Biopython code that builds the backbone (N, CA, C, O; Angstrom):
import numpy as np
from Bio.PDB.StructureBuilder import StructureBuilder

atoms = [
    (1, "MET", "N", (-47.661, -66.666, 58.266)),
    (1, "MET", "CA", (-46.503, -67.510, 58.031)),
    (1, "MET", "C", (-46.388, -68.520, 59.173)),
    (1, "MET", "O", (-46.417, -68.139, 60.343)),
    (2, "ALA", "N", (-46.262, -69.776, 58.845)),
    (2, "ALA", "CA", (-46.195, -70.844, 59.855)),
    (2, "ALA", "C", (-44.836, -70.842, 60.550)),
    (2, "ALA", "O", (-43.800, -70.575, 59.941)),
    (3, "LYS", "N", (-44.877, -71.145, 61.832)),
    (3, "LYS", "CA", (-43.652, -71.207, 62.613)),
    (3, "LYS", "C", (-42.975, -72.557, 62.373)),
    (3, "LYS", "O", (-43.618, -73.602, 62.477)),
    (4, "VAL", "N", (-41.684, -72.538, 62.053)),
    (4, "VAL", "CA", (-40.939, -73.763, 61.789)),
    (4, "VAL", "C", (-40.244, -74.188, 63.076)),
    (4, "VAL", "O", (-39.535, -73.394, 63.696)),
    (5, "LYS", "N", (-40.446, -75.430, 63.474)),
    (5, "LYS", "CA", (-39.810, -75.938, 64.686)),
    (5, "LYS", "C", (-38.327, -76.157, 64.423)),
    (5, "LYS", "O", (-37.955, -76.865, 63.487)),
    (6, "GLN", "N", (-37.494, -75.556, 65.239)),
    (6, "GLN", "CA", (-36.056, -75.638, 65.035)),
    (6, "GLN", "C", (-35.518, -76.980, 65.522)),
    (6, "GLN", "O", (-35.833, -77.421, 66.627)),
    (7, "MET", "N", (-34.714, -77.615, 64.696)),
    (7, "MET", "CA", (-34.174, -78.938, 65.005)),
    (7, "MET", "C", (-32.681, -78.892, 65.302)),
    (7, "MET", "O", (-32.034, -79.938, 65.351)),
    (8, "LYS", "N", (-32.126, -77.712, 65.498)),
    (8, "LYS", "CA", (-30.682, -77.537, 65.557)),
    (8, "LYS", "C", (-29.998, -78.392, 66.633)),
    (8, "LYS", "O", (-28.981, -79.028, 66.356)),
    (9, "TYR", "N", (-30.529, -78.415, 67.821)),
    (9, "TYR", "CA", (-29.877, -79.131, 68.921)),
    (9, "TYR", "C", (-30.637, -80.381, 69.320)),
    (9, "TYR", "O", (-30.654, -80.743, 70.497)),
    (10, "LYS", "N", (-31.258, -81.040, 68.376)),
    (10, "LYS", "CA", (-32.099, -82.203, 68.653)),
    (10, "LYS", "C", (-31.324, -83.311, 69.377)),
    (10, "LYS", "O", (-31.812, -83.860, 70.365)),
    (11, "ARG", "N", (-30.128, -83.641, 68.897)),
    (11, "ARG", "CA", (-29.308, -84.702, 69.497)),
    (11, "ARG", "C", (-28.896, -84.325, 70.920)),
    (11, "ARG", "O", (-28.944, -85.156, 71.827)),
    (12, "ILE", "N", (-28.496, -83.081, 71.106)),
    (12, "ILE", "CA", (-28.071, -82.625, 72.428)),
    (12, "ILE", "C", (-29.245, -82.601, 73.400)),
    (12, "ILE", "O", (-29.087, -82.978, 74.561)),
    (13, "LYS", "N", (-30.427, -82.163, 72.944)),
    (13, "LYS", "CA", (-31.614, -82.168, 73.800)),
    (13, "LYS", "C", (-31.926, -83.581, 74.274)),
    (13, "LYS", "O", (-32.244, -83.792, 75.444)),
    (14, "ALA", "N", (-31.833, -84.553, 73.362)),
    (14, "ALA", "CA", (-32.109, -85.950, 73.724)),
    (14, "ALA", "C", (-31.112, -86.446, 74.770)),
    (14, "ALA", "O", (-31.495, -87.152, 75.702)),
    (15, "LYS", "N", (-29.838, -86.083, 74.623)),
    (15, "LYS", "CA", (-28.819, -86.490, 75.607)),
    (15, "LYS", "C", (-29.085, -85.859, 76.971)),
    (15, "LYS", "O", (-28.940, -86.516, 78.001)),
    (16, "ILE", "N", (-29.472, -84.596, 76.975)),
    (16, "ILE", "CA", (-29.751, -83.906, 78.236)),
    (16, "ILE", "C", (-30.959, -84.526, 78.930)),
    (16, "ILE", "O", (-30.936, -84.726, 80.144)),
    (17, "ILE", "N", (-32.008, -84.832, 78.177)),
    (17, "ILE", "CA", (-33.204, -85.448, 78.758)),
    (17, "ILE", "C", (-32.848, -86.783, 79.400)),
    (17, "ILE", "O", (-33.257, -87.054, 80.529)),
    (18, "LYS", "N", (-32.099, -87.610, 78.700)),
    (18, "LYS", "CA", (-31.695, -88.912, 79.247)),
    (18, "LYS", "C", (-30.830, -88.727, 80.492)),
    (18, "LYS", "O", (-31.017, -89.430, 81.485)),
    (19, "PHE", "N", (-29.889, -87.791, 80.446)),
    (19, "PHE", "CA", (-29.001, -87.503, 81.577)),
    (19, "PHE", "C", (-29.795, -87.076, 82.809)),
    (19, "PHE", "O", (-29.535, -87.559, 83.911)),
    (20, "LEU", "N", (-30.765, -86.170, 82.628)),
    (20, "LEU", "CA", (-31.559, -85.704, 83.760)),
    (20, "LEU", "C", (-32.499, -86.784, 84.284)),
    (20, "LEU", "O", (-32.731, -86.863, 85.490)),
    (21, "GLU", "N", (-33.041, -87.614, 83.401)),
    (21, "GLU", "CA", (-33.906, -88.709, 83.845)),
    (21, "GLU", "C", (-33.130, -89.720, 84.680)),
    (21, "GLU", "O", (-33.658, -90.262, 85.651)),
    (22, "GLU", "N", (-31.884, -89.974, 84.309)),
    (22, "GLU", "CA", (-31.069, -90.963, 85.030)),
    (22, "GLU", "C", (-30.436, -90.408, 86.301)),
    (22, "GLU", "O", (-30.216, -91.152, 87.257)),
    (23, "ASN", "N", (-30.142, -89.104, 86.323)),
    (23, "ASN", "CA", (-29.369, -88.532, 87.423)),
    (23, "ASN", "C", (-30.105, -87.492, 88.247)),
    (23, "ASN", "O", (-29.546, -86.972, 89.213)),
    (24, "GLY", "N", (-31.334, -87.177, 87.899)),
    (24, "GLY", "CA", (-32.095, -86.192, 88.666)),
    (24, "GLY", "C", (-31.713, -84.769, 88.314)),
    (24, "GLY", "O", (-31.121, -84.518, 87.264)),
    (25, "GLU", "N", (-32.051, -83.843, 89.186)),
    (25, "GLU", "CA", (-31.818, -82.416, 88.958)),
    (25, "GLU", "C", (-30.323, -82.111, 88.878)),
    (25, "GLU", "O", (-29.521, -82.652, 89.640)),
    (26, "LYS", "N", (-29.965, -81.228, 87.934)),
    (26, "LYS", "CA", (-28.574, -80.819, 87.755)),
    (26, "LYS", "C", (-28.508, -79.332, 87.455)),
    (26, "LYS", "O", (-29.465, -78.752, 86.943)),
    (27, "THR", "N", (-27.373, -78.714, 87.775)),
    (27, "THR", "CA", (-27.179, -77.296, 87.472)),
    (27, "THR", "C", (-26.796, -77.131, 86.005)),
    (27, "THR", "O", (-26.447, -78.095, 85.323)),
    (28, "THR", "N", (-26.868, -75.902, 85.543)),
    (28, "THR", "CA", (-26.496, -75.598, 84.160)),
    (28, "THR", "C", (-25.059, -76.030, 83.881)),
    (28, "THR", "O", (-24.781, -76.591, 82.821)),
    (29, "MET", "N", (-24.146, -75.779, 84.810)),
    (29, "MET", "CA", (-22.742, -76.125, 84.586)),
    (29, "MET", "C", (-22.516, -77.638, 84.595)),
    (29, "MET", "O", (-21.657, -78.128, 83.862)),
    (30, "GLU", "N", (-23.261, -78.384, 85.403)),
    (30, "GLU", "CA", (-23.156, -79.844, 85.382)),
    (30, "GLU", "C", (-23.643, -80.392, 84.039)),
    (30, "GLU", "O", (-23.052, -81.323, 83.492)),
    (31, "ILE", "N", (-24.716, -79.815, 83.517)),
    (31, "ILE", "CA", (-25.235, -80.231, 82.207)),
    (31, "ILE", "C", (-24.233, -79.857, 81.122)),
    (31, "ILE", "O", (-23.973, -80.651, 80.218)),
    (32, "TYR", "N", (-23.669, -78.653, 81.205)),
    (32, "TYR", "CA", (-22.667, -78.184, 80.239)),
    (32, "TYR", "C", (-21.464, -79.131, 80.201)),
    (32, "TYR", "O", (-20.997, -79.503, 79.125)),
    (33, "THR", "N", (-20.972, -79.514, 81.364)),
    (33, "THR", "CA", (-19.826, -80.428, 81.444)),
    (33, "THR", "C", (-20.178, -81.780, 80.845)),
    (33, "THR", "O", (-19.388, -82.349, 80.091)),
    (34, "PHE", "N", (-21.355, -82.301, 81.173)),
    (34, "PHE", "CA", (-21.793, -83.586, 80.621)),
    (34, "PHE", "C", (-21.864, -83.539, 79.100)),
    (34, "PHE", "O", (-21.331, -84.422, 78.427)),
    (35, "VAL", "N", (-22.516, -82.521, 78.554)),
    (35, "VAL", "CA", (-22.683, -82.428, 77.098)),
    (35, "VAL", "C", (-21.330, -82.335, 76.409)),
    (35, "VAL", "O", (-21.094, -83.032, 75.422)),
    (36, "ASN", "N", (-20.443, -81.493, 76.906)),
    (36, "ASN", "CA", (-19.157, -81.300, 76.247)),
    (36, "ASN", "C", (-18.215, -82.490, 76.417)),
    (36, "ASN", "O", (-17.301, -82.672, 75.614)),
    (37, "ASP", "N", (-18.427, -83.294, 77.445)),
    (37, "ASP", "CA", (-17.641, -84.525, 77.610)),
    (37, "ASP", "C", (-18.178, -85.662, 76.759)),
    (37, "ASP", "O", (-17.434, -86.589, 76.440)),
    (38, "ASN", "N", (-19.450, -85.617, 76.381)),
    (38, "ASN", "CA", (-20.092, -86.746, 75.708)),
    (38, "ASN", "C", (-20.620, -86.449, 74.305)),
    (38, "ASN", "O", (-21.333, -87.274, 73.733)),
    (39, "ASP", "N", (-20.290, -85.305, 73.750)),
    (39, "ASP", "CA", (-20.746, -84.969, 72.400)),
    (39, "ASP", "C", (-19.558, -84.455, 71.601)),
    (39, "ASP", "O", (-18.771, -83.648, 72.095)),
    (40, "LYS", "N", (-19.432, -84.921, 70.374)),
    (40, "LYS", "CA", (-18.254, -84.556, 69.580)),
    (40, "LYS", "C", (-18.169, -83.069, 69.279)),
    (40, "LYS", "O", (-17.068, -82.529, 69.169)),
    (41, "ASN", "N", (-19.309, -82.391, 69.141)),
    (41, "ASN", "CA", (-19.293, -80.965, 68.829)),
    (41, "ASN", "C", (-19.422, -80.074, 70.058)),
    (41, "ASN", "O", (-18.916, -78.952, 70.065)),
    (42, "GLY", "N", (-20.088, -80.557, 71.087)),
    (42, "GLY", "CA", (-20.274, -79.766, 72.292)),
    (42, "GLY", "C", (-21.247, -78.623, 72.083)),
    (42, "GLY", "O", (-21.946, -78.560, 71.071)),
    (43, "ILE", "N", (-21.284, -77.710, 73.064)),
    (43, "ILE", "CA", (-22.205, -76.573, 73.036)),
    (43, "ILE", "C", (-21.612, -75.468, 73.897)),
    (43, "ILE", "O", (-20.899, -75.748, 74.861)),
    (44, "THR", "N", (-21.899, -74.218, 73.558)),
    (44, "THR", "CA", (-21.447, -73.099, 74.378)),
    (44, "THR", "C", (-22.420, -72.917, 75.543)),
    (44, "THR", "O", (-23.550, -73.402, 75.495)),
    (45, "THR", "N", (-21.979, -72.221, 76.579)),
    (45, "THR", "CA", (-22.867, -72.001, 77.722)),
    (45, "THR", "C", (-24.068, -71.146, 77.322)),
    (45, "THR", "O", (-25.175, -71.366, 77.813)),
    (46, "ALA", "N", (-23.858, -70.183, 76.443)),
    (46, "ALA", "CA", (-24.968, -69.338, 75.992)),
    (46, "ALA", "C", (-26.003, -70.157, 75.221)),
    (46, "ALA", "O", (-27.205, -70.010, 75.442)),
    (47, "ALA", "N", (-25.538, -71.012, 74.323)),
    (47, "ALA", "CA", (-26.456, -71.850, 73.545)),
    (47, "ALA", "C", (-27.173, -72.843, 74.461)),
    (47, "ALA", "O", (-28.368, -73.086, 74.295)),
    (48, "LEU", "N", (-26.451, -73.416, 75.423)),
    (48, "LEU", "CA", (-27.065, -74.358, 76.359)),
    (48, "LEU", "C", (-28.149, -73.670, 77.179)),
    (48, "LEU", "O", (-29.241, -74.216, 77.341)),
    (49, "SER", "N", (-27.865, -72.492, 77.692)),
    (49, "SER", "CA", (-28.861, -71.751, 78.472)),
    (49, "SER", "C", (-30.101, -71.473, 77.642)),
    (49, "SER", "O", (-31.223, -71.560, 78.141)),
    (50, "ASN", "N", (-29.897, -71.139, 76.375)),
    (50, "ASN", "CA", (-31.008, -70.881, 75.469)),
    (50, "ASN", "C", (-31.835, -72.150, 75.238)),
    (50, "ASN", "O", (-33.065, -72.103, 75.263)),
    (51, "VAL", "N", (-31.166, -73.271, 75.014)),
    (51, "VAL", "CA", (-31.857, -74.556, 74.801)),
    (51, "VAL", "C", (-32.674, -74.926, 76.036)),
    (51, "VAL", "O", (-33.839, -75.306, 75.921)),
    (52, "LEU", "N", (-32.069, -74.816, 77.212)),
    (52, "LEU", "CA", (-32.763, -75.179, 78.448)),
    (52, "LEU", "C", (-33.970, -74.272, 78.700)),
    (52, "LEU", "O", (-35.033, -74.745, 79.103)),
    (53, "ALA", "N", (-33.806, -72.987, 78.465)),
    (53, "ALA", "CA", (-34.879, -72.037, 78.749)),
    (53, "ALA", "C", (-36.036, -72.129, 77.755)),
    (53, "ALA", "O", (-37.187, -71.896, 78.125)),
    (54, "LYS", "N", (-35.741, -72.466, 76.497)),
    (54, "LYS", "CA", (-36.773, -72.419, 75.463)),
    (54, "LYS", "C", (-37.356, -73.772, 75.086)),
    (54, "LYS", "O", (-38.275, -73.838, 74.269)),
    (55, "THR", "N", (-36.844, -74.849, 75.662)),
    (55, "THR", "CA", (-37.386, -76.170, 75.379)),
    (55, "THR", "C", (-38.385, -76.527, 76.469)),
    (55, "THR", "O", (-38.030, -76.546, 77.648)),
    (56, "PRO", "N", (-39.628, -76.812, 76.093)),
    (56, "PRO", "CA", (-40.659, -77.077, 77.108)),
    (56, "PRO", "C", (-40.426, -78.350, 77.928)),
    (56, "PRO", "O", (-41.090, -78.543, 78.947)),
    (57, "ASP", "N", (-39.501, -79.224, 77.513)),
    (57, "ASP", "CA", (-39.215, -80.449, 78.262)),
    (57, "ASP", "C", (-38.442, -80.183, 79.547)),
    (57, "ASP", "O", (-38.429, -81.026, 80.444)),
    (58, "PHE", "N", (-37.795, -79.018, 79.647)),
    (58, "PHE", "CA", (-36.966, -78.704, 80.811)),
    (58, "PHE", "C", (-37.673, -77.709, 81.717)),
    (58, "PHE", "O", (-38.356, -76.797, 81.251)),
    (59, "VAL", "N", (-37.495, -77.902, 83.028)),
    (59, "VAL", "CA", (-38.153, -77.060, 84.022)),
    (59, "VAL", "C", (-37.104, -76.517, 84.979)),
    (59, "VAL", "O", (-36.246, -77.256, 85.462)),
    (60, "LYS", "N", (-37.180, -75.207, 85.250)),
    (60, "LYS", "CA", (-36.318, -74.606, 86.272)),
    (60, "LYS", "C", (-36.838, -75.055, 87.627)),
    (60, "LYS", "O", (-38.023, -74.901, 87.923)),
    (61, "VAL", "N", (-35.962, -75.607, 88.445)),
    (61, "VAL", "CA", (-36.364, -76.109, 89.752)),
    (61, "VAL", "C", (-35.975, -75.139, 90.852)),
    (61, "VAL", "O", (-36.734, -74.925, 91.798)),
    (62, "ASN", "N", (-34.791, -74.553, 90.729)),
    (62, "ASN", "CA", (-34.251, -73.740, 91.811)),
    (62, "ASN", "C", (-33.102, -72.891, 91.283)),
    (62, "ASN", "O", (-32.594, -73.130, 90.187)),
    (63, "LYS", "N", (-32.694, -71.893, 92.074)),
    (63, "LYS", "CA", (-31.467, -71.139, 91.824)),
    (63, "LYS", "C", (-30.475, -71.552, 92.895)),
    (63, "LYS", "O", (-30.852, -71.796, 94.041)),
    (64, "LEU", "N", (-29.212, -71.628, 92.519)),
    (64, "LEU", "CA", (-28.185, -72.052, 93.460)),
    (64, "LEU", "C", (-27.040, -71.068, 93.398)),
    (64, "LEU", "O", (-26.567, -70.746, 92.308)),
    (65, "ARG", "N", (-26.577, -70.579, 94.548)),
    (65, "ARG", "CA", (-25.426, -69.684, 94.589)),
    (65, "ARG", "C", (-24.166, -70.540, 94.701)),
    (65, "ARG", "O", (-24.049, -71.381, 95.593)),
    (66, "VAL", "N", (-23.218, -70.310, 93.776)),
    (66, "VAL", "CA", (-22.014, -71.123, 93.678)),
    (66, "VAL", "C", (-20.785, -70.230, 93.819)),
    (66, "VAL", "O", (-20.761, -69.114, 93.299)),
    (67, "ALA", "N", (-19.763, -70.724, 94.525)),
    (67, "ALA", "CA", (-18.495, -70.006, 94.634)),
    (67, "ALA", "C", (-17.572, -70.489, 93.525)),
    (67, "ALA", "O", (-17.418, -71.692, 93.313)),
    (68, "SER", "N", (-16.960, -69.548, 92.822)),
    (68, "SER", "CA", (-16.037, -69.919, 91.746)),
    (68, "SER", "C", (-14.635, -70.087, 92.311)),
    (68, "SER", "O", (-14.414, -69.905, 93.508)),
    (69, "ALA", "N", (-13.685, -70.437, 91.441)),
    (69, "ALA", "CA", (-12.299, -70.652, 91.859)),
    (69, "ALA", "C", (-11.670, -69.368, 92.391)),
    (69, "ALA", "O", (-10.740, -69.417, 93.197)),
    (70, "THR", "N", (-12.176, -68.216, 91.941)),
    (70, "THR", "CA", (-11.627, -66.932, 92.390)),
    (70, "THR", "C", (-12.353, -66.401, 93.627)),
    (70, "THR", "O", (-12.168, -65.248, 94.018)),
    (71, "LEU", "N", (-13.170, -67.243, 94.232)),
    (71, "LEU", "CA", (-13.932, -66.943, 95.442)),
    (71, "LEU", "C", (-15.062, -65.939, 95.231)),
    (71, "LEU", "O", (-15.682, -65.497, 96.198)),
    (72, "SER", "N", (-15.332, -65.581, 94.000)),
    (72, "SER", "CA", (-16.523, -64.784, 93.741)),
    (72, "SER", "C", (-17.713, -65.744, 93.656)),
    (72, "SER", "O", (-17.529, -66.941, 93.438)),
    (73, "THR", "N", (-18.909, -65.232, 93.823)),
    (73, "THR", "CA", (-20.082, -66.100, 93.772)),
    (73, "THR", "C", (-20.979, -65.692, 92.611)),
    (73, "THR", "O", (-20.980, -64.537, 92.185)),
    (74, "TYR", "N", (-21.734, -66.646, 92.111)),
    (74, "TYR", "CA", (-22.692, -66.388, 91.047)),
    (74, "TYR", "C", (-23.863, -67.344, 91.208)),
    (74, "TYR", "O", (-23.757, -68.374, 91.873)),
    (75, "GLU", "N", (-24.985, -66.983, 90.586)),
    (75, "GLU", "CA", (-26.170, -67.836, 90.643)),
    (75, "GLU", "C", (-26.231, -68.715, 89.410)),
    (75, "GLU", "O", (-25.923, -68.269, 88.305)),
    (76, "THR", "N", (-26.627, -69.958, 89.597)),
    (76, "THR", "CA", (-26.846, -70.869, 88.484)),
    (76, "THR", "C", (-28.206, -71.532, 88.683)),
    (76, "THR", "O", (-28.683, -71.675, 89.809)),
    (77, "MET", "N", (-28.808, -71.924, 87.595)),
    (77, "MET", "CA", (-30.125, -72.551, 87.652)),
    (77, "MET", "C", (-29.986, -74.060, 87.835)),
    (77, "MET", "O", (-29.024, -74.670, 87.368)),
    (78, "VAL", "N", (-30.960, -74.647, 88.520)),
    (78, "VAL", "CA", (-31.057, -76.103, 88.653)),
    (78, "VAL", "C", (-32.197, -76.532, 87.754)),
    (78, "VAL", "O", (-33.277, -75.943, 87.803)),
    (79, "TRP", "N", (-31.973, -77.566, 86.917)),
    (79, "TRP", "CA", (-32.926, -78.000, 85.909)),
    (79, "TRP", "C", (-33.377, -79.429, 86.142)),
    (79, "TRP", "O", (-32.649, -80.242, 86.711)),
    (80, "SER", "N", (-34.576, -79.718, 85.696)),
    (80, "SER", "CA", (-35.147, -81.063, 85.746)),
    (80, "SER", "C", (-35.945, -81.271, 84.460)),
    (80, "SER", "O", (-36.195, -80.333, 83.704)),
    (81, "VAL", "N", (-36.338, -82.528, 84.234)),
    (81, "VAL", "CA", (-37.173, -82.861, 83.077)),
    (81, "VAL", "C", (-38.633, -82.757, 83.507)),
    (81, "VAL", "O", (-39.009, -83.219, 84.584)),
    (82, "LYS", "N", (-39.447, -82.149, 82.656)),
    (82, "LYS", "CA", (-40.876, -82.041, 82.935)),
    (82, "LYS", "C", (-41.489, -83.435, 82.950)),
    (82, "LYS", "O", (-41.240, -84.245, 82.057)),
    (83, "LYS", "N", (-42.283, -83.701, 83.962)),
    (83, "LYS", "CA", (-42.879, -85.031, 84.099)),
    (83, "LYS", "C", (-44.258, -85.075, 83.526)),
    (83, "LYS", "O", (-44.906, -86.121, 83.558)),
]
sb = StructureBuilder()
sb.init_structure("model")
sb.init_model(0)
sb.init_chain("A")
sb.init_seg("    ")
for serial, (resi, resn, name, xyz) in enumerate(atoms, 1):
    if name == "N":
        sb.init_residue(resn, " ", resi, " ")
    sb.init_atom(name, np.array(xyz, "f"), 0.0, 1.0, " ", f" {name:<3s}", serial, name[0])
structure = sb.get_structure()
């Protein structure tokens, strides 16, 4: 059975690629904020993480430890476009 290429987030992927090409490396949350501010439907953080991890155009560059508003810390990924 042939594998069907999923087109579900095609528009959002194109916006993310353009955003990263123009602005350089960004964290998952910076990309999430950009997409939800500039797309009528937006995306959940889980779906965004899945898109970034499974699309070959995106590359993990680094991990970054971030402090939240409640002073707890968490790790987030830094992403770039594959050159």
